[in-house]
C-alpha positions as CSV (number, residue, x, y, z in Angstrom):
1,M,121.5,25.9,223.5
2,D,120.3,27.1,220.0
3,H,119.3,30.7,220.3
4,N,118.1,30.8,216.7
5,P,115.9,28.0,215.9
6,R,114.5,27.3,212.3
7,S,111.3,28.7,213.3
8,E,112.8,32.2,214.3
9,L,114.7,32.1,210.9
10,R,111.5,31.4,209.1
11,A,109.7,34.1,210.8
12,L,112.5,36.5,209.9
13,L,112.4,35.7,206.4
14,R,108.8,35.9,206.1
15,S,109.1,39.3,207.6
16,G,111.6,40.3,205.5
17,L,109.9,39.1,202.4
18,S,106.4,40.5,202.9
19,K,108.0,44.0,203.4
20,S,110.1,43.3,200.3
21,F,107.3,42.5,198.3
22,A,105.7,45.9,199.2
23,S,109.1,47.6,198.3
24,L,109.0,45.6,195.0
25,L,105.3,46.7,194.3
26,I,106.3,50.3,194.7
27,K,109.5,50.0,192.8
28,V,107.8,48.2,189.8
29,A,105.3,51.1,189.8
30,T,108.4,53.5,190.0
31,A,110.1,51.8,187.1
32,G,107.0,51.8,184.9
33,L,106.4,55.5,185.8
34,T,110.2,56.3,185.3
35,Y,110.2,54.4,181.9
36,A,107.0,56.4,180.8
37,M,108.4,59.5,181.9
38,Y,111.7,59.1,179.7
39,V,109.8,57.6,176.7
40,I,107.4,60.7,177.0
41,L,110.1,63.1,177.3
42,S,112.4,61.3,174.6
43,R,109.4,61.7,172.1
44,T,108.2,65.0,172.7
45,M,111.6,66.9,173.2
46,G,113.9,66.2,170.2
47,V,117.2,64.3,170.4
48,A,119.2,67.1,171.3
49,E,117.1,68.5,173.9
50,Y,116.4,65.2,175.4
51,G,120.5,64.7,175.4
52,Y,120.6,67.8,177.6
53,F,118.0,66.7,179.8
54,A,119.7,63.4,180.4
55,F,123.1,65.0,180.9
56,G,121.7,67.4,183.5
57,L,119.8,64.8,185.3
58,S,122.8,62.4,185.3
59,L,124.9,65.4,186.6
60,A,122.5,66.6,189.3
61,T,122.0,63.0,190.5
62,I,125.9,62.5,191.2
63,L,126.0,65.9,193.1
64,A,122.9,65.4,194.9
65,I,124.6,62.2,196.4
66,G,127.6,64.5,197.3
67,G,124.8,66.7,199.1
68,N,123.9,64.0,201.3
69,F,127.3,63.4,202.3
70,G,126.4,59.9,203.2
71,Q,124.0,60.6,205.5
72,Q,121.2,58.7,203.7
73,T,123.3,55.5,204.2
74,A,124.3,56.4,207.8
75,I,121.1,56.8,209.1
76,L,120.3,53.2,208.1
77,R,123.1,52.0,210.1
78,Y,122.7,54.5,213.3
79,W,119.3,54.5,213.8
80,P,119.0,50.5,214.4
81,E,122.3,50.5,215.9
82,E,121.3,53.0,218.6
83,M,117.8,51.5,219.3
84,V,119.3,48.0,219.7
85,A,121.9,49.8,222.4
86,G,118.6,51.4,224.0
87,R,119.6,54.8,223.2
88,P,116.8,56.3,221.4
89,D,117.6,59.8,222.1
90,K,121.0,59.4,220.1
91,A,119.1,57.6,217.4
92,R,116.9,60.8,216.8
93,E,120.1,63.0,217.2
94,A,121.5,61.1,214.5
95,L,118.5,61.4,212.3
96,R,118.3,65.2,212.8
97,S,121.9,65.9,212.6
98,G,122.0,64.0,209.2
99,G,119.2,65.9,207.8
100,A,120.9,69.3,208.8
101,I,124.3,68.0,207.1
102,T,122.3,67.3,203.9
103,L,120.7,70.7,203.8
104,M,124.0,72.6,204.3
105,A,125.9,70.3,201.9
106,S,123.3,70.7,199.0
107,I,123.1,74.1,199.6
108,A,127.0,74.6,199.3
109,I,127.1,72.4,195.9
110,V,124.1,74.5,194.5
111,A,126.1,77.7,195.1
112,L,129.5,76.0,193.5
113,I,127.5,74.8,190.1
114,V,125.9,78.3,189.8
115,V,129.2,79.9,189.9
116,V,130.8,77.4,187.5
117,S,127.7,77.6,185.2
118,F,128.1,81.3,185.0
119,A,131.8,81.0,184.3
120,A,131.2,78.6,181.8
121,G,128.7,81.1,180.3
122,L,131.2,83.7,179.8
123,M,134.0,81.5,178.3
124,T,131.9,79.2,175.7
125,A,129.4,80.0,173.5
126,G,127.6,76.7,174.0
127,P,124.3,76.3,175.9
128,V,124.5,76.5,179.8
129,A,121.0,76.9,180.8
130,H,120.7,73.0,181.5
131,L,123.6,73.4,184.0
132,Y,121.6,76.0,186.1
133,A,118.3,73.7,185.7
134,A,120.5,71.0,187.2
135,A,121.6,72.9,190.0
136,A,118.1,73.7,190.9
137,L,117.3,69.8,190.9
138,I,120.2,69.0,193.6
139,L,118.4,69.9,196.8
140,P,115.2,68.2,196.3
141,L,117.1,65.1,195.1
142,A,119.3,65.1,198.0
143,L,116.3,65.9,200.6
144,A,114.4,63.0,198.8
145,E,117.0,60.5,199.2
146,Y,117.6,61.3,202.9
147,W,113.9,61.5,203.8
148,S,113.5,58.1,202.2
149,S,116.3,56.6,204.1
150,A,115.3,58.0,207.4
151,L,111.7,56.5,207.2
152,R,112.6,53.2,206.1
153,A,115.2,53.1,209.1
154,Q,112.1,53.8,211.4
155,G,110.2,50.9,209.3
156,S,108.1,52.7,207.2
157,V,108.1,51.6,203.7
158,W,104.9,53.3,202.2
159,T,105.5,56.8,203.6
160,G,109.2,56.4,202.8
161,L,108.8,55.8,199.3
162,V,105.4,56.5,197.7
163,P,105.5,60.3,197.7
164,R,109.0,60.4,196.2
165,D,108.8,57.4,193.9
166,I,105.2,57.2,192.9
167,V,103.7,60.8,193.2
168,W,106.3,62.8,191.2
169,R,106.8,60.3,188.7
170,L,103.2,60.1,188.0
171,A,102.8,63.8,188.1
172,L,105.7,64.6,185.8
173,P,105.0,62.5,182.7
174,L,101.4,63.8,182.9
175,L,102.4,67.5,182.8
176,V,104.9,66.9,180.2
177,A,102.4,64.9,178.0
178,G,99.7,67.7,178.7
179,L,101.9,70.5,177.5
180,F,102.9,68.7,174.5
181,V,99.0,68.3,173.7
182,A,98.8,72.1,174.2
183,G,101.6,72.5,171.9
184,I,104.4,73.2,174.2
185,S,107.4,71.0,173.5
186,L,109.9,71.3,176.4
187,S,113.6,72.1,176.1
188,G,116.1,70.3,178.3
189,W,116.7,73.0,180.8
190,A,112.9,73.5,181.0
191,A,112.4,69.8,181.6
192,L,115.0,69.8,184.2
193,L,112.9,72.7,186.2
194,L,109.8,71.1,185.8
195,T,111.3,67.9,187.4
196,A,112.6,70.0,190.3
197,A,109.5,71.8,190.9
198,V,107.2,68.6,190.9
199,L,109.9,66.8,193.3
200,A,109.5,69.6,195.8
201,L,106.0,69.3,195.9
202,A,106.0,65.6,196.6
203,L,108.5,66.3,199.4
204,G,105.9,68.6,201.0
205,L,103.5,65.9,200.7
206,Q,105.9,63.2,202.2
207,Y,106.8,65.5,205.1
208,V,103.1,66.1,206.1
209,L,102.4,62.6,206.1
210,A,105.6,61.6,208.0
211,R,104.8,64.2,210.5
212,A,100.9,63.1,210.8
213,R,102.2,59.6,211.3
214,K,104.7,60.6,214.0
215,Y,107.9,59.7,212.4
216,E,111.0,61.6,212.8
217,I,112.0,63.6,209.8
218,A,113.0,67.1,210.4
219,A,116.4,68.5,210.5
220,G,118.0,69.9,213.6
221,T,121.4,71.2,214.7
222,A,121.2,70.5,218.4
223,G,123.8,67.6,219.0
224,L,125.4,68.3,215.6
225,R,128.7,68.7,216.9
226,E,128.7,65.6,219.2
227,Y,127.5,63.5,216.2
228,W,130.0,64.8,213.8
229,T,132.8,64.1,216.2
230,A,131.4,60.4,216.9
231,H,130.6,59.6,213.3
232,G,132.1,62.2,211.0
233,R,134.9,59.9,209.9
234,A,132.5,57.2,209.0
235,S,130.3,59.7,207.4
236,R,133.1,60.6,205.0
237,S,133.5,56.9,204.0
238,F,129.5,56.8,203.3
239,F,130.0,60.0,201.2
240,L,132.8,58.5,199.0
241,G,130.9,55.3,198.6
242,T,127.8,56.8,197.7
243,V,129.4,59.3,195.5
244,L,131.4,56.1,193.8
245,D,128.1,54.2,193.4
246,S,126.3,57.4,191.7
247,A,129.3,57.9,189.4
248,A,129.2,54.2,188.5
249,L,125.6,54.8,187.3
250,N,125.7,58.2,185.7
251,I,129.5,59.2,184.6
252,D,129.4,57.1,181.5
253,I,126.4,59.3,180.1
254,I,128.4,62.5,181.1
255,F,131.4,61.3,179.3
256,V,129.5,60.2,176.3
257,G,127.9,63.5,176.2
258,L,131.2,65.2,176.5
259,L,133.3,63.2,174.2
260,V,130.8,61.9,171.7
261,A,127.5,63.9,171.2
262,P,124.5,64.8,173.3
263,A,122.2,62.7,171.1
264,V,124.4,59.6,171.7
265,A,124.3,60.4,175.4
266,G,120.6,60.2,175.3
267,V,120.7,56.7,173.5
268,Y,123.1,55.6,176.3
269,F,121.0,57.0,178.8
270,N,117.8,55.2,177.7
271,A,119.9,51.9,177.3
272,F,121.6,52.1,181.1
273,R,118.2,53.1,182.7
274,T,116.6,50.1,181.0
275,A,119.4,47.9,181.9
276,G,118.6,49.1,185.4
277,L,115.5,47.2,185.4
278,L,117.3,44.0,186.1
279,T,118.3,45.1,189.7
280,L,114.7,46.4,190.4
281,F,114.0,43.5,193.0
282,M,117.7,43.9,194.3
283,F,117.4,47.4,195.1
284,A,113.8,47.0,196.3
285,I,114.7,44.3,198.6
286,T,118.0,46.3,200.0
287,L,115.7,49.1,200.9
288,V,114.1,46.8,203.4
289,V,117.0,44.5,204.3
290,A,119.7,47.3,205.1
291,P,118.7,48.2,208.6
292,M,117.7,44.5,209.2
293,V,121.3,43.5,208.5
294,A,122.6,46.4,210.8
295,H,120.2,45.3,213.7
296,H,121.1,41.8,213.5
297,F,124.9,42.2,212.9
298,H,125.3,44.5,215.9
299,A,123.3,42.4,218.1
300,G,125.6,39.4,217.3
301,E,123.0,37.4,215.4
302,M,125.0,36.5,212.5
303,R,122.6,33.3,211.6
304,K,119.8,35.8,211.2
305,A,122.1,38.3,209.3
306,Q,123.4,35.7,206.7
307,A,119.9,34.2,206.3
308,I,118.4,37.8,205.4
309,T,121.5,38.4,203.2
310,A,120.8,35.0,201.3
311,L,117.2,35.8,200.7
312,C,118.1,39.1,199.3
313,A,120.6,37.7,196.9
314,W,118.4,34.8,195.6
315,A,115.3,36.9,195.5
316,G,117.0,39.7,193.3
317,F,119.1,37.3,191.0
318,V,116.0,35.2,189.8
319,F,114.1,38.4,189.0
320,S,117.4,39.8,187.3
321,L,117.7,36.4,185.2
322,L,114.1,36.9,183.9
323,V,114.4,40.5,182.9
324,F,117.7,39.6,181.2
325,A,115.9,36.8,179.3
326,G,113.4,39.4,178.4
327,F,115.9,41.8,176.9
328,L,117.6,38.9,174.8
329,L,114.4,38.4,173.2
330,F,112.8,41.7,172.9
331,G,115.6,44.1,173.2
332,D,115.0,45.9,169.7
333,Q,111.3,46.4,170.7
334,V,112.1,48.0,174.2
335,M,114.4,50.3,172.8
336,A,112.1,51.4,169.9
337,L,109.7,52.8,172.5
338,F,112.1,55.8,172.9
339,G,111.6,56.7,169.2
340,G,114.3,58.2,167.2
341,R,117.4,56.5,166.1
342,H,118.6,53.7,168.3
343,E,120.9,51.4,166.2
344,Q,123.1,50.9,169.1
345,G,120.7,50.9,171.7
346,T,119.9,47.2,172.0
347,L,123.8,46.2,172.0
348,L,124.3,48.9,174.4
349,L,121.5,47.4,176.6
350,I,122.8,43.6,176.4
351,I,126.4,44.6,177.1
352,L,125.2,46.9,180.4
353,S,122.8,44.2,181.3
354,V,125.6,41.6,181.7
355,G,127.5,43.6,184.4
356,L,124.2,44.1,186.4
357,L,123.2,40.5,186.0
358,F,126.6,39.8,187.8
359,D,125.9,42.5,190.4
360,A,122.8,40.8,191.0
361,A,124.5,37.3,191.6
362,T,126.9,38.7,194.2
363,G,124.1,40.2,196.3
364,P,123.8,42.9,198.9
365,S,127.5,43.3,199.2
366,R,127.7,46.9,199.4
367,I,125.0,47.2,201.9
368,V,126.6,44.5,204.1
369,M,130.0,46.2,204.2
370,M,128.1,49.8,204.9
371,M,125.8,48.5,207.8
372,T,128.5,46.2,209.6
373,G,131.2,49.1,210.1
374,H,133.4,48.2,206.7
375,E,132.5,51.4,204.7
376,R,136.1,52.5,204.4
377,E,137.2,49.3,202.9
378,Y,134.4,49.4,200.7
379,V,135.5,52.9,199.3
380,R,138.9,51.6,198.9
381,I,138.1,48.4,196.9
382,F,135.1,49.5,194.9
383,G,136.5,53.1,194.5
384,A,140.0,51.5,193.2
385,V,138.1,49.5,190.7
386,I,135.7,51.9,189.6
387,V,138.0,54.9,189.3
388,L,140.3,52.9,187.0
389,G,137.4,51.9,184.7
390,M,136.8,55.8,184.5
391,I,140.2,56.5,183.6
392,V,140.3,53.7,180.9
393,Q,137.0,54.7,179.7
394,V,138.1,58.3,178.5
395,P,140.3,56.7,175.8
396,V,138.1,54.0,174.9
397,I,135.1,56.2,174.3
398,M,137.4,58.4,172.0
399,A,138.3,55.4,170.1
400,Y,134.9,53.2,170.2
401,G,132.2,55.6,171.3
402,A,129.2,54.7,173.5
403,I,130.1,50.6,173.0
404,G,133.5,51.0,174.4
405,A,131.8,53.0,177.4
406,A,129.5,50.1,178.0
407,V,132.1,47.2,177.7
408,V,134.6,49.2,180.1
409,N,131.6,49.9,182.7
410,T,130.6,45.9,182.5
411,L,134.0,44.8,183.1
412,A,134.8,47.3,186.0
413,R,131.4,46.2,187.8
414,I,132.1,42.7,187.6
415,G,135.5,43.2,189.0
416,A,134.3,45.4,191.8
417,Q,131.3,43.3,192.8
418,L,133.7,40.2,193.0
419,A,136.1,42.0,195.1
420,I,133.9,43.2,197.9
421,A,131.8,40.3,197.9
422,V,135.1,38.1,198.7
423,Y,136.1,40.6,201.3
424,A,132.7,40.4,203.0
425,R,132.8,36.7,203.1
426,R,136.7,36.6,204.5
427,R,136.5,39.9,206.8
428,I,132.8,40.3,208.0
429,G,131.8,36.4,208.1
430,L,128.7,37.0,205.6
431,D,128.4,35.5,202.2
432,T,126.6,37.9,200.2
433,T,126.4,35.9,197.0
434,L,123.9,33.3,195.9
435,L,126.1,30.5,197.7
436,G,125.4,32.3,201.1
437,A,122.1,30.4,201.2
438,F,124.2,27.1,202.0
439,R,126.1,28.6,204.9
440,V,123.1,29.6,207.1
441,N,123.3,26.9,209.2
442,R,127.2,26.8,209.7
443,V,127.2,30.4,210.9
444,Q,128.0,30.9,214.4
445,D,126.6,34.0,216.4
446,R,128.9,36.0,218.3
447,A,128.7,38.2,221.2
448,A,127.1,41.7,220.7
C-alpha cells in the first residue's frame, strides 16, 4: 500500500512553497532594506568609519552566534520532533531552556569582550570604541536569532521574521539619514550602538506580538538541567556548526580589516553582502523547510523529506542563477551605489558569487544534516574544510589582499558544500542537490 500518494506530495509541496513565498517576500524586503542601510551608512560615514562599523558588525555577528550556543538550530529540530512524538511539554521545555542558555551565554560573551576591549585600550593607541559598541550588539543579535527560530518552529513566519527583519532594518537607515540631514555624521562605534538600540526596540515589539498570538517565546530555567543532560552534546555540535557558518560569512572581513586596511574591509564587506543576495531565496525557503524536514524525517516519511528538499534546491538555485546573471551584467553599477573607491568591488563580487552559486546548487545540505541528527558529522566535514581555508587565507591575504581572500573563500565553500552533500546522499538517504528531484519516487519510507 502506498502511504505517500502523489496527491499528498503535491499538497506538501504547495504548502511548503506558499510559506516559502511568504518568507521570500519578507527576505526580499529585508535585503532591500539591508542594502539601503549599508548604502546610506557607507555614503554618510566616510570610508574609515564605515570600515570600523563593518568590522564591528561582523565581529558581533560571529559572537552572537556563539551566544546562541546552537539553540537557534536545536529548537528547529526538537520542537517538531517532540510534537511528532506527542510530548508538547518537552517541546516547551526545550524552547524555554534554549532561551535561558542564549541569555546566559550571551551575557558571558559580552563581559569577556568588554574585558578584552579594556585591555586592548591599555596596550594600543588605536581606537577601541567600536569594540565596546560591538559588545553591546551581541545580546540583541543573539535573542533576535533565537526568537526567530523558536517562532518559525511553531509555524509562524510573519511574527518570527517581520519585527527583526523589517522593522529595525527600516527604522535604522531612516534614523541615519535623518541624522545626516541634521548635520550629524555617525562614527563607526555610534552606528553600532544605534543598531543595537533599534534592534532591542524591535525585539520588544516581537515579544509583545508573540505573547498576544499565544506563541511560546519566554526563557525559563525549569527543566534546564534535564534538557542539557539530554541535548547538551548535540547542542555543542549545533553551536560549533553555526559558529563555523557565521565565521565563513564574516571572518574574511575581519582578516582583511586586520591585515590590509579598514577601508578595504569596507569594500569587501559590501561585495560579500551583495553576493549574498544570490542565496536570498535559498535562505528564505530553508527558514520554512527546516522544521518540515525534521518532522517528516523523524516520522519516517522519507519521500516527503526528499520532495521538500528537492523543492528547496531547485527554487533556490533558479533564483541564484538569475541574480548571478544580473551581477555579470551590472556589477559595476551595483557596487557604485556604495560610493567612494570600489575598483576591486566588482571583481570581488563575481568571485564570491561563484562560490555562493555552487552553494545554491547543492541545496539545503546543512539543514538536512542538522535536522536529522547528523550535526556532529556536519561539524567535522564542514569545519575541516572551512578552518583549513581560514588558515590558508592569512598568508594569501598578506600576499594578494582582498582578492586572495575572495578566491580562498570561494574554493573552500565549494569543497565544503560538495563534501556535505555527498555525505547526506550516502549516509542519510536524502539528496540535497538539484539531482534530488529525480529521486523522489525511488526513496523508500522507513519506520519512525
